[in-house]
Each structure stands twice: as C-alpha cells, then as structure tokens.
MDTraj code that builds the backbone (N, CA, C; nanometers):
import mdtraj as md
import numpy as np

residues = "MET ALA THR ALA LEU LEU GLY VAL LYS GLU ASP ASN TYR SER ILE SER LYS LEU PHE VAL GLY ASP LYS GLN GLY GLN LEU HIS VAL VAL GLN PHE PRO ASP PHE VAL LEU SER HIS THR VAL THR VAL SER ASP ASN ALA LEU ARG ALA MET CYS MET THR ASP HIS GLY ASP LEU LEU VAL ALA ASP ALA LYS GLY ARG VAL LEU SER VAL ASP LYS GLN GLY LYS PRO SER SER LEU PHE ASP THR ASN ARG SER VAL SER SER ILE ARG VAL GLU ARG LYS THR ILE ARG ILE GLN SER GLY TRP GLU GLN CYS VAL TYR ASN TRP GLU GLY ASP LEU ALA ASN SER GLU ASP ALA SER ARG SER PHE GLY ASP SER LEU MET ILE ARG ARG MET ARG GLU ARG LYS ALA LEU GLU GLU ARG ARG ARG ALA ALA GLU ALA GLN LEU ARG PHE LEU PRO SER ALA".split()
xyz = np.array([
    [0.0844, -0.1174, 0.0000],
    [0.0000, 0.0000, 0.0000],
    [0.0893, 0.1242, 0.0000],
    [0.0651, 0.2124, -0.0934],
    [0.1426, 0.3364, -0.1034],
    [0.1026, 0.4333, 0.0076],
    [0.2020, 0.4936, 0.0703],
    [0.1765, 0.5917, 0.1760],
    [0.2329, 0.7289, 0.1420],
    [0.3209, 0.7366, 0.0412],
    [0.3788, 0.8645, -0.0010],
    [0.4185, 0.8538, -0.1477],
    [0.3958, 0.9613, -0.2228],
    [0.4311, 0.9658, -0.3650],
    [0.5077, 1.0938, -0.3944],
    [0.6038, 1.0836, -0.4859],
    [0.6758, 1.2014, -0.5309],
    [0.7155, 1.1805, -0.6767],
    [0.6636, 1.2660, -0.7643],
    [0.7017, 1.2635, -0.9050],
    [0.8145, 1.3617, -0.9282],
    [0.9134, 1.3214, -1.0093],
    [1.0310, 1.4042, -1.0321],
    [1.0456, 1.4323, -1.1808],
    [1.0663, 1.5604, -1.2135],
    [1.0924, 1.6022, -1.3509],
    [1.2422, 1.6185, -1.3695],
    [1.2954, 1.5646, -1.4761],
    [1.4362, 1.5891, -1.5062],
    [1.4502, 1.6967, -1.6127],
    [1.3418, 1.7254, -1.6820],
    [1.3370, 1.8417, -1.7697],
    [1.2119, 1.9187, -1.7292],
    [1.1790, 2.0217, -1.7977],
    [1.0655, 2.1040, -1.7553],
    [0.9302, 2.0537, -1.8038],
    [0.9267, 1.9433, -1.8766],
    [0.8014, 1.9055, -1.9402],
    [0.7392, 1.7761, -1.8913],
    [0.8182, 1.6793, -1.8523],
    [0.7570, 1.5507, -1.8204],
    [0.8195, 1.4877, -1.6967],
    [0.7414, 1.4034, -1.6322],
    [0.7895, 1.3305, -1.5155],
    [0.8781, 1.2167, -1.5639],
    [0.9956, 1.2034, -1.5027],
    [1.0878, 1.0976, -1.5434],
    [1.0915, 0.9830, -1.4420],
    [1.0623, 1.0143, -1.3146],
    [1.0628, 0.9120, -1.2095],
    [0.9466, 0.9356, -1.1151],
    [0.9013, 0.8274, -1.0587],
    [0.8001, 0.8339, -0.9542],
    [0.8542, 0.7552, -0.8357],
    [0.8670, 0.8231, -0.7214],
    [0.9085, 0.7568, -0.5986],
    [0.7819, 0.7214, -0.5212],
    [0.7701, 0.5952, -0.4813],
    [0.6530, 0.5477, -0.4079],
    [0.7010, 0.4881, -0.2764],
    [0.6564, 0.5470, -0.1659],
    [0.6872, 0.4924, -0.0338],
    [0.5717, 0.4070, 0.0127],
    [0.6025, 0.2997, 0.0841],
    [0.4931, 0.2131, 0.1290],
    [0.4915, 0.1983, 0.2812],
    [0.3911, 0.1261, 0.3308],
    [0.3725, 0.1130, 0.4750],
    [0.4765, 0.0233, 0.5407],
    [0.5550, -0.0476, 0.4621],
    [0.6606, -0.1329, 0.5170],
    [0.7968, -0.0637, 0.5165],
    [0.8010, 0.0641, 0.4777],
    [0.9251, 0.1393, 0.4780],
    [1.0091, 0.1208, 0.3526],
    [0.9480, 0.0663, 0.2487],
    [1.0208, 0.0464, 0.1236],
    [0.9970, 0.1625, 0.0289],
    [1.0987, 0.1907, -0.0519],
    [1.0922, 0.2954, -0.1530],
    [1.1021, 0.2284, -0.2897],
    [1.0003, 0.2491, -0.3710],
    [0.9951, 0.1915, -0.5054],
    [1.0185, 0.3053, -0.6043],
    [1.1086, 0.2831, -0.6995],
    [1.1388, 0.3844, -0.8001],
    [1.0847, 0.3351, -0.9338],
    [0.9912, 0.4132, -0.9904],
    [0.9274, 0.3784, -1.1171],
    [0.9783, 0.4741, -1.2244],
    [1.0285, 0.4191, -1.3340],
    [1.0810, 0.4989, -1.4455],
    [0.9695, 0.5293, -1.5459],
    [0.9684, 0.6512, -1.5947],
    [0.8746, 0.6926, -1.6984],
    [0.9509, 0.7129, -1.8277],
    [0.8954, 0.7086, -1.9417],
    [0.7529, 0.6990, -1.9720],
    [0.7027, 0.5551, -1.9781],
    [0.7920, 0.4563, -1.9594],
    [0.7507, 0.3165, -1.9723],
    [0.6784, 0.2619, -1.8509],
    [0.6797, 0.3370, -1.7404],
    [0.6149, 0.2959, -1.6161],
    [0.6689, 0.1604, -1.5696],
    [0.8028, 0.1509, -1.5652],
    [0.8719, 0.0282, -1.5281],
    [0.9336, 0.0459, -1.3900],
    [0.9168, -0.0560, -1.3049],
    [0.9777, -0.0528, -1.1727],
    [1.1284, -0.0657, -1.1886],
    [1.2009, 0.0394, -1.1546],
    [1.3464, 0.0411, -1.1679],
    [1.4116, -0.0394, -1.0557],
    [1.3773, -0.0066, -0.9315],
    [1.4289, -0.0815, -0.8182],
    [1.3488, -0.0484, -0.6924],
    [1.3665, -0.1333, -0.5913],
    [1.3029, -0.1161, -0.4616],
    [1.4097, -0.1296, -0.3548],
    [1.4095, -0.0364, -0.2595],
    [1.5037, -0.0426, -0.1472],
    [1.4271, -0.0242, -0.0166],
    [1.4757, -0.0863, 0.0877],
    [1.4188, -0.0663, 0.2201],
    [1.4880, 0.0532, 0.2830],
    [1.4093, 0.1534, 0.3175],
    [1.4622, 0.2785, 0.3720],
    [1.4441, 0.2842, 0.5231],
    [1.3348, 0.2281, 0.5728],
    [1.3015, 0.2377, 0.7140],
    [1.2256, 0.1126, 0.7561],
    [1.2098, 0.0962, 0.8863],
    [1.1268, -0.0141, 0.9363],
    [0.9854, 0.0344, 0.9687],
    [0.9538, 0.1587, 0.9297],
    [0.8207, 0.2163, 0.9484],
    [0.7699, 0.2713, 0.8157],
    [0.6419, 0.2992, 0.8099],
    [0.5810, 0.3531, 0.6878],
    [0.6470, 0.4844, 0.6488],
    [0.6667, 0.5039, 0.5199],
    [0.7197, 0.6301, 0.4692],
    [0.6029, 0.7270, 0.4571],
    [0.6170, 0.8477, 0.5113],
    [0.5054, 0.9417, 0.5183],
    [0.5182, 1.0608, 0.4247],
    [0.6424, 1.1049, 0.3954],
    [0.6600, 1.2251, 0.3142],
    [0.7960, 1.2206, 0.2453],
    [0.8035, 1.2861, 0.1284],
    [0.9279, 1.2903, 0.0522],
    [0.9400, 1.4247, -0.0174],
    [1.0658, 1.4650, -0.0432],
    [1.0925, 1.5837, -0.1231],
    [1.2326, 1.5716, -0.1818],
    [1.2596, 1.6524, -0.2828],
    [1.3916, 1.6558, -0.3449],
    [1.4609, 1.7858, -0.3048],
    [1.5932, 1.7779, -0.2887],
    [1.6722, 1.8970, -0.2626],
    [1.7096, 1.9606, -0.3960],
    [1.7675, 2.0792, -0.3900],
    [1.8134, 2.1462, -0.5114],
    [1.9238, 2.0677, -0.5817],
    [1.9939, 1.9840, -0.5056],
    [2.1042, 1.9051, -0.5611],
    [2.0584, 1.7694, -0.6122],
    [1.9278, 1.7420, -0.6056],
    [1.8748, 1.6158, -0.6566],
    [1.8768, 1.5021, -0.5570],
    [1.9010, 1.5314, -0.4289],
    [1.8971, 1.4279, -0.3264],
    [1.7542, 1.4116, -0.2772],
    [1.7178, 1.2890, -0.2433],
    [1.5841, 1.2591, -0.1954],
    [1.5834, 1.2580, -0.0435],
    [1.4903, 1.3330, 0.0174],
    [1.4690, 1.3290, 0.1620],
    [1.3384, 1.2567, 0.1880],
    [1.3412, 1.1690, 0.2880],
    [1.2246, 1.0876, 0.3220],
    [1.2000, 1.0998, 0.4717],
    [1.0742, 1.1111, 0.5108],
    [1.0360, 1.1106, 0.6519],
    [0.9470, 0.9901, 0.6762],
    [0.9719, 0.9187, 0.7858],
    [0.8903, 0.8005, 0.8139],
    [0.7879, 0.8296, 0.9230],
    [0.7084, 0.7294, 0.9567],
    [0.5991, 0.7460, 1.0522],
    [0.6480, 0.7737, 1.1939],
    [0.7701, 0.7395, 1.2263],
    [0.8263, 0.7666, 1.3593],
    [0.8876, 0.9057, 1.3687],
    [0.8926, 0.9794, 1.2559],
    [0.9475, 1.1137, 1.2572],
    [1.0940, 1.1214, 1.2202],
    [1.1505, 1.0122, 1.1717],
    [1.2903, 1.0155, 1.1291],
    [1.3006, 1.0745, 0.9899],
    [1.4022, 1.1560, 0.9681],
    [1.4289, 1.2150, 0.8372],
    [1.5552, 1.1489, 0.7839],
    [1.5441, 1.0938, 0.6627],
    [1.6543, 1.0219, 0.6016],
    [1.6863, 1.0802, 0.4656],
    [1.8117, 1.0678, 0.4265],
    [1.8546, 1.1060, 0.2919],
    [1.8795, 0.9772, 0.2153],
    [1.8332, 0.9729, 0.0913],
    [1.8531, 0.8546, 0.0075],
    [1.9354, 0.8981, -0.1129],
    [2.0531, 0.8364, -0.1297],
    [2.1393, 0.8746, -0.2422],
    [2.0898, 0.8135, -0.3729],
    [2.1547, 0.8449, -0.4815],
    [2.1105, 0.8002, -0.6146],
    [2.1160, 0.6484, -0.6316],
    [2.1977, 0.5809, -0.5515],
    [2.2047, 0.4345, -0.5558],
    [2.0990, 0.3702, -0.4654],
    [2.0240, 0.4513, -0.3921],
    [1.9181, 0.4005, -0.3056],
    [1.9628, 0.3717, -0.1637],
    [2.0831, 0.4134, -0.1273],
    [2.1331, 0.3890, 0.0082],
    [2.0823, 0.4984, 0.1027],
    [2.0061, 0.4587, 0.2068],
    [1.9553, 0.5592, 0.3011],
    [2.0578, 0.5904, 0.4092],
    [2.0564, 0.7151, 0.4547],
    [2.1365, 0.7543, 0.5707],
    [2.0508, 0.8469, 0.6568],
    [2.0545, 0.8236, 0.7863],
    [1.9724, 0.9000, 0.8791],
    [2.0290, 1.0406, 0.8963],
    [1.9414, 1.1414, 0.8856],
    [1.9822, 1.2797, 0.9100],
    [1.9543, 1.3195, 1.0541],
    [1.8280, 1.3039, 1.0968],
    [1.7907, 1.3369, 1.2342],
    [1.6521, 1.2822, 1.2632],
    [1.6130, 1.2908, 1.3911],
    [1.4828, 1.2424, 1.4365],
    [1.4031, 1.3613, 1.4889],
    [1.2798, 1.3776, 1.4410],
    [1.1968, 1.4904, 1.4835],
    [1.1130, 1.4590, 1.6073],
    [1.0928, 1.3311, 1.6360],
    [1.0038, 1.2878, 1.7449],
    [0.8613, 1.3380, 1.7226],
    [0.8233, 1.3556, 1.5965],
    [0.6894, 1.4016, 1.5598],
    [0.6370, 1.3147, 1.4476],
    [0.5070, 1.3079, 1.4354],
    [0.4471, 1.2420, 1.3205],
    [0.4516, 1.3396, 1.2031],
    [0.5213, 1.3046, 1.0977],
    [0.5447, 1.3966, 0.9858],
    [0.4320, 1.3861, 0.8833],
    [0.3740, 1.5014, 0.8464],
    [0.2717, 1.5076, 0.7415],
    [0.3325, 1.5438, 0.6071],
    [0.4292, 1.6361, 0.6086],
    [0.4960, 1.6759, 0.4847],
    [0.6352, 1.7286, 0.5167],
    [0.7192, 1.7307, 0.4127],
    [0.8568, 1.7764, 0.4274],
    [0.8927, 1.8593, 0.3055],
    [0.9699, 1.9664, 0.3290],
    [1.0102, 2.0542, 0.2191],
    [1.1444, 2.1183, 0.2532],
    [1.2311, 2.1293, 0.1538],
    [1.3601, 2.1946, 0.1723],
    [1.3470, 2.3382, 0.1255],
    [1.3891, 2.4316, 0.2119],
    [1.3890, 2.5738, 0.1790],
    [1.5259, 2.6303, 0.2110],
    [1.5993, 2.6642, 0.1072],
    [1.7354, 2.7178, 0.1210],
    [1.8202, 2.6233, 0.2057],
    [1.8562, 2.6652, 0.3264],
    [1.9427, 2.5833, 0.4109],
    [1.8670, 2.5200, 0.5272],
    [1.7342, 2.5114, 0.5146],
    [1.6527, 2.4540, 0.6216],
    [1.5604, 2.3458, 0.5661],
    [1.5091, 2.2664, 0.6580],
    [1.4114, 2.1623, 0.6246],
    [1.2850, 2.1943, 0.7021],
    [1.1749, 2.2133, 0.6308],
    [1.0464, 2.2477, 0.6927],
    [0.9626, 2.1207, 0.7034],
    [0.9187, 2.0919, 0.8249],
    [0.8385, 1.9733, 0.8541],
    [0.7004, 2.0183, 0.8999],
    [0.5979, 1.9630, 0.8386],
    [0.4612, 1.9861, 0.8846],
    [0.4208, 1.8622, 0.9636],
    [0.3732, 1.8838, 1.0843],
    [0.3299, 1.7744, 1.1705],
    [0.1939, 1.8128, 1.2273],
    [0.0890, 1.7675, 1.1609],
    [-0.0450, 1.8101, 1.2003],
    [-0.0569, 1.9603, 1.1820],
    [-0.0941, 2.0319, 1.2893],
    [-0.1051, 2.1783, 1.2836],
    [0.0291, 2.2474, 1.3054],
    [0.1271, 2.1722, 1.3533],
    [0.2556, 2.2329, 1.3877],
    [0.3497, 2.2342, 1.2675],
    [0.4140, 2.3482, 1.2469],
    [0.5118, 2.3628, 1.1403],
    [0.6468, 2.3908, 1.2052],
    [0.7450, 2.3038, 1.1749],
    [0.8765, 2.3129, 1.2377],
    [0.9833, 2.3335, 1.1321],
    [1.0819, 2.4149, 1.1650],
    [1.1944, 2.4389, 1.0750],
    [1.3199, 2.3849, 1.1432],
    [1.3901, 2.2964, 1.0724],
    [1.5128, 2.2344, 1.1232],
    [1.6297, 2.2754, 1.0355],
    [1.7501, 2.2764, 1.0941],
    [1.8683, 2.2881, 1.0111],
    [1.9098, 2.1459, 0.9707],
    [2.0135, 2.1342, 0.8910],
    [2.0529, 2.0029, 0.8393],
    [2.1116, 1.9119, 0.9462],
    [2.1482, 1.9660, 1.0614],
    [2.1984, 1.8834, 1.1709],
    [2.0847, 1.8316, 1.2586],
    [1.9631, 1.8786, 1.2338],
    [1.8476, 1.8336, 1.3102],
    [1.8112, 1.9219, 1.4264],
    [1.8739, 2.0391, 1.4364],
    [1.8392, 2.1330, 1.5431],
    [1.7121, 2.2081, 1.5047],
    [1.6171, 2.2144, 1.5972],
    [1.4919, 2.2848, 1.5741],
    [1.5171, 2.4349, 1.5792],
    [1.4962, 2.5023, 1.4678],
    [1.5200, 2.6463, 1.4594],
    [1.3950, 2.7265, 1.4912],
    [1.2788, 2.6730, 1.4561],
    [1.1544, 2.7477, 1.4729],
    [1.0384, 2.6491, 1.4752],
    [0.9361, 2.6793, 1.5549],
    [0.8153, 2.5976, 1.5608],
    [0.6959, 2.6902, 1.5717],
    [0.5954, 2.6634, 1.4916],
    [0.4762, 2.7484, 1.4918],
    [0.3520, 2.6609, 1.4914],
    [0.2608, 2.6877, 1.5845],
    [0.1358, 2.6135, 1.5927],
    [0.0306, 2.6876, 1.5119],
    [-0.0049, 2.6325, 1.3955],
    [-0.1002, 2.6991, 1.3059],
    [-0.2441, 2.6870, 1.3537],
    [-0.2709, 2.6009, 1.4508],
    [-0.4095, 2.5851, 1.4971],
    [-0.4601, 2.7122, 1.5635],
    [-0.3700, 2.7890, 1.6280],
    [-0.4132, 2.9144, 1.6912],
    [-0.4614, 3.0134, 1.5865],
    [-0.3850, 3.0273, 1.4775],
    [-0.4274, 3.1226, 1.3747],
    [-0.5542, 3.0745, 1.3065],
    [-0.5708, 2.9420, 1.2932],
    [-0.6953, 2.8897, 1.2369],
    [-0.8111, 2.9221, 1.3294],
    [-0.7910, 2.9066, 1.4599],
    [-0.8951, 2.9391, 1.5568],
    [-0.9299, 3.0863, 1.5528],
    [-0.8282, 3.1726, 1.5416],
    [-0.8537, 3.3165, 1.5318],
    [-0.9311, 3.3476, 1.4050],
    [-0.8932, 3.2869, 1.2933],
    [-0.9627, 3.3098, 1.1670],
    [-1.1065, 3.2605, 1.1763],
    [-1.1269, 3.1485, 1.2412],
    [-1.2615, 3.0946, 1.2577],
    [-1.3470, 3.1897, 1.3400],
    [-1.2913, 3.2453, 1.4468],
    [-1.3655, 3.3386, 1.5304],
    [-1.4021, 3.4648, 1.4510],
    [-1.3084, 3.5179, 1.3729],
    [-1.3353, 3.6365, 1.2912],
    [-1.4433, 3.6062, 1.1883],
    [-1.4356, 3.4880, 1.1265],
    [-1.5354, 3.4476, 1.0269],
    [-1.6740, 3.4380, 1.0909],
    [-1.6821, 3.3795, 1.2113],
    [-1.8106, 3.3675, 1.2809],
    [-1.8667, 3.5041, 1.3178],
    [-1.7796, 3.5994, 1.3570],
    [-1.8252, 3.7345, 1.3896],
    [-1.8808, 3.8026, 1.2655],
    [-1.8155, 3.7852, 1.1508],
    [-1.8660, 3.8437, 1.0257],
    [-1.9999, 3.7825, 0.9872],
    [-2.0132, 3.6500, 1.0043],
    [-2.1400, 3.5830, 0.9731],
    [-2.2517, 3.6364, 1.0610],
    [-2.2232, 3.6545, 1.1907],
    [-2.3242, 3.7084, 1.2831],
    [-2.3666, 3.8490, 1.2431],
    [-2.2680, 3.9303, 1.2058],
    [-2.2960, 4.0673, 1.1643],
    [-2.3823, 4.0685, 1.0379],
    [-2.3519, 3.9821, 0.9422],
    [-2.4306, 3.9745, 0.8179],
    [-2.5729, 3.9287, 0.8484],
    [-2.5891, 3.8310, 0.9370],
    [-2.7234, 3.7841, 0.9745],
    [-2.8029, 3.8964, 1.0420],
    [-2.7377, 3.9725, 1.1282],
    [-2.8035, 4.0841, 1.1964],
    [-2.8492, 4.1901, 1.0963],
    [-2.7645, 4.2191, 0.9960],
    [-2.8020, 4.3164, 0.8930],
    [-2.9212, 4.2671, 0.8119],
    [-2.9245, 4.1391, 0.7794],
    [-3.0394, 4.0833, 0.7047],
    [-3.1664, 4.0880, 0.7891],
    [-3.1538, 4.0601, 0.9194],
    [-3.2708, 4.0649, 1.0079],
    [-3.3278, 4.2061, 1.0135],
    [-3.2400, 4.3071, 1.0261],
    [-3.2854, 4.4462, 1.0303],
    [-3.3529, 4.4861, 0.8994],
    [-3.2939, 4.4420, 0.7875],
    [-3.3539, 4.4742, 0.6568],
    [-3.4921, 4.4101, 0.6447],
    [-3.5075, 4.2875, 0.6932],
    [-3.6374, 4.2197, 0.6877],
    [-3.7387, 4.2904, 0.7770],
    [-3.6965, 4.3344, 0.8948],
    [-3.7869, 4.4072, 0.9840],
    [-3.8293, 4.5395, 0.9216],
    [-3.7375, 4.6057, 0.8529],
    [-3.7711, 4.7315, 0.7869],
    [-3.8742, 4.7089, 0.6768],
    [-3.8648, 4.5990, 0.6062],
    [-3.9606, 4.5660, 0.5020],
    [-4.0986, 4.5435, 0.5637],
    [-4.1037, 4.4792, 0.6807],
    [-4.2317, 4.4515, 0.7463],
    [-4.3010, 4.5821, 0.7871],
    [-4.2281, 4.6859, 0.8238],
    [-4.2869, 4.8120, 0.8655],
    [-4.3629, 4.8798, 0.7525],
    [-4.3181, 4.8550, 0.6291],
    [-4.3810, 4.9183, 0.5149],
    [-4.5000, 4.8427, 0.4609],
    [-4.5269, 4.7238, 0.5110],
    [-4.6406, 4.6466, 0.4643],
    [-4.7704, 4.7050, 0.5235],
    [-4.8764, 4.7112, 0.4414],
    [-5.0023, 4.7617, 0.4963],
    [-5.0570, 4.6633, 0.6001],
    [-5.1144, 4.7171, 0.7067],
    [-5.1683, 4.6272, 0.8108],
    [-5.3042, 4.5760, 0.7675],
    [-5.3349, 4.4558, 0.8121],
    [-5.4588, 4.3912, 0.7699],
    [-5.5699, 4.4186, 0.8641],
])
top = md.Topology()
chain = top.add_chain()
for i, resn in enumerate(residues, 1):
    res = top.add_residue(resn, chain, resSeq=i)
    for name in ("N", "CA", "C"):
        top.add_atom(name, md.element.get_by_symbol(name[0]), res)
traj = md.Trajectory(xyz[None], top)
C-alpha cells in the first residue's frame, strides 16, 4: 500500500521518475515513460510518510516515527535526524528543512536542530472566530432589513 508519492521532472516538461513509499518502509522507483519498476530499497522499518527533493537532486524521506533520512542516487539511506513528531509533509527551503506535523510547522537545520516551531491551529482558531463574527454581523443586517420591510407592509 502506497503511503507517499513524489514525481520528479528531469526536464521542464515531463515526469521521469516516480518515488513510491509504502507502509513497510520500502521505496519503489518507477521509471517513466515506460512505467517500469526500476528498483526497490528498504529505507526504514516504518511507513514512509513524506518525501521531497533537494536542489542538488537528493531525496529526503520522513517516516511514521518522525525520522528524516537522505537517500542517495544508488538508493542507500542515511539518517539525518529524528523529529520525534508524526510527519505530514517535508520541504527543503534554502538551508533549512520544513516539517509539517499536524497543525505544527517546524523548521530544522541540516543537523536536526529545531530552529523554529509554529502552531497553526491558533491562527486557524482566530480566523474561525473572525469568520463567525462576520457571519453574525451579516445575519443581523439581514434581520434588520427584513424588519424594515415589514414596517412598510399595509396592516390587515
């Protein structure tokens, strides 16, 4: 069962490889355009949850236990660091690695030191409260407009 997918372009027009992570910690590399399984390597003993490519063409993989691994072009994995979080997504930005773990967004350096952590659930809660206040205000305006219409109706 596939748990993570990453398509890679080697030119600007078409996908040349598809990396498929599975629940057993294996990484399957599928070559395009023939859709042929190139090779399979075991990367972890846990399900692979997220993958991304670096600017240098290296593959980063995060597993279900929160470990971040680098996989070289020959398919050999090497452990970078452990986040101790359940990883939802991973992305490389300049000299940092951004990990999304549920509502929490964490920025790590390449040695695995946590540089920044932000809980997005608070901003979602604030946005939800603002949205509810706007909805209440709109409902109140509609109620007033309806009451004004009733005043102009002839009485029976």
